[in-house]
C-alpha positions, 0 to 999 in steps of 0.5 A, a space after each residue: 903880606 907881600 912876598 916877591 921872588 927875586 932874580 938877584 943874589 943876596 949879596 947884590 940886594 944887601 949891597 944896594 940896602 947898605 948903599 941906601 943907608 939902611 941897616 942890615 942884620 943877619 939873623 942866626 939859625 936857632 933851635 930845631 928849625 928844619 930850614 937849616 939851609 936858610 939865610 935870613 936878614 932884617 933890613 931897616 931904616 935907622 931912623 924909624 919903623 919898618 922891616 923888609 925881610 930877605 931870605 935865601 934858601 937853596 936856589 930861591 931868594 925872596 923879599 918879604 913885607 909883613 903888613 904891620 912892618 911896612 911903615 910906608 916904605 918897605 913894600 915899595 923898596 921891595 919892589 924896586 930891589 926885585 928888579 934886575 938891572 
C-alpha cells in the first residue's frame, strides 16, 4: 500500500482527475465512524479496474493506493498528483 501526503487541496486534485477523464465518487459518512470530519473519494478509470483513494481530514490531505487496487496505473498517478505545480 502506498500513502502519500499531498500539498494540494482536494478540489485541485479532483479537478485534475476529472480533466483526465477519471470518474470521481465521494463516499458519504456512514455509521458510528469516529472520523466524522473526514472526506473521502474513490477515483477510477471508466474503462477498467483500479482505484485511487483521496482523503481529507482536518489539515491533512493524502492519496492511498491499496496493492490489489493499483491495476498498473493508480500508484503512478498518485505520485504525479502529489507534485505541487
